[in-house]
C-alpha positions in Angstrom: -5.5 46.6 11.9 -5.8 43.1 10.3 -4.0 40.2 11.8 -3.4 37.1 9.7 -2.7 33.7 11.2 -1.0 31.0 9.2 -0.7 27.3 9.9 2.1 25.4 8.2 2.0 21.6 8.2 5.1 19.7 7.3 5.8 16.0 7.3 9.1 14.2 7.7 10.1 10.5 8.1 13.2 11.5 9.9 13.8 14.8 11.8 17.6 14.3 12.4 18.5 16.5 9.3 16.2 19.3 10.3 18.1 22.2 12.0 17.4 22.8 15.7 16.4 26.4 14.9 13.5 25.1 12.8 12.6 22.3 15.2 12.4 24.8 18.0 9.6 26.6 16.1 7.6 23.4 15.3 5.3 21.3 17.3 6.3 17.7 16.6 3.5 15.2 16.5 4.7 11.6 16.4 2.4 9.3 14.4 2.6 5.6 15.2 3.2 3.0 12.5 0.4 0.9 11.2 0.0 -2.5 12.8 -0.1 -5.6 10.6 -3.9 -5.9 11.2 -4.4 -2.3 10.1 -2.4 -2.8 7.0 -4.4 -5.9 6.1 -7.6 -4.0 6.5 -6.3 -1.1 4.4 -5.0 -3.5 1.7 -8.2 -5.7 1.5 -10.8 -2.9 1.8 -9.1 0.0 -0.1 -5.8 -0.7 -1.9 -6.5 -4.1 -3.6 -10.0 -3.2 -5.0 -8.6 0.1 -6.4 -5.5 -1.5 -7.9 -7.5 -4.3 -9.5 -9.8 -1.8 -11.1 -6.8 0.3 -12.4 -5.4 -2.9 -13.9 -8.7 -3.7 -15.6 -9.4 -6.8 -13.5 -12.7 -7.8 -12.0 -13.1 -8.9 -8.4 -13.5 -12.5 -9.6 -10.4 -12.5 -11.8 -7.9 -12.1 -9.0 -8.2 -13.1 -5.4 -5.7 -13.6 -2.6 -5.9 -16.5 -0.1 -6.2 -15.5 3.5 -3.0 -17.3 4.4 -1.0 -15.3 2.0 -1.9 -11.8 3.3 0.7 -11.9 6.2 3.5 -12.7 3.6 2.4 -9.8 1.4 2.1 -7.4 4.2 5.5 -8.2 5.8 7.6 -9.8 3.1 11.1 -8.9 4.4 10.6 -7.3 7.7 9.0 -4.2 9.2 7.7 -1.5 7.0 5.8 1.3 8.8 3.8 2.5 5.8 1.8 1.1 3.0 3.9 2.1 -0.1 5.7 -1.2 -0.5 2.4 -3.1 0.1 0.8 -1.0 -2.6 3.7 -1.7 -5.0 3.4 -5.4 -4.4 -0.3 -5.5 -5.1 0.2 -3.4 -8.2 2.8 -5.9 -9.4 0.6 -8.9 -8.9 -2.4 -7.2 -10.6 -0.4 -5.9 -13.6 1.2 -9.3 -14.1 -2.1 -11.0 -14.4 -3.5 -8.2 -16.6 -0.5 -8.7 -18.9 -1.0 -12.4 -19.1 -4.6 -11.9 -20.2 -3.6 -9.3 -22.8 -0.9 -11.5 -24.2 -3.4 -14.4 -24.5 -1.7 -16.6 -21.9 -4.9 -16.7 -19.9 -8.5 -16.3 -20.9 -10.4 -13.2 -19.9 -12.8 -15.2 -17.8 -10.1 -17.1 -15.9 -10.2 -16.8 -12.1 -6.7 -16.6 -10.5 -6.1 -17.1 -6.8 -2.8 -16.4 -5.2 -2.2 -19.0 -2.5 0.7 -20.5 -0.5 1.3 -23.5 -2.8 4.7 -23.6 -4.4 5.2 -24.3 -8.1 
């Protein structure tokens, strides 16, 4: 006789809409949210370099001042994941790329996002 074992993995941001019959058959593992420090590390070391490369920018063309990272990471309040952080970095990178393509900036221009207001 052959016995097969299956392991199903499911994810959910909110379990309130999952029926109790299904929840009784699951082992719920709560994952903590990222801290601001963890998000900053993820953004600086992984997301930002990848996003700049996808936008066709070099490391020297776009930099973010250290004082600005907390504002980018938590612009409007608490966000447990990194999706909105990634979207913000994509917006910044694409905007600069578009300015270069449209000829508003030279290709060798170095652009730094800082806390100064215009």
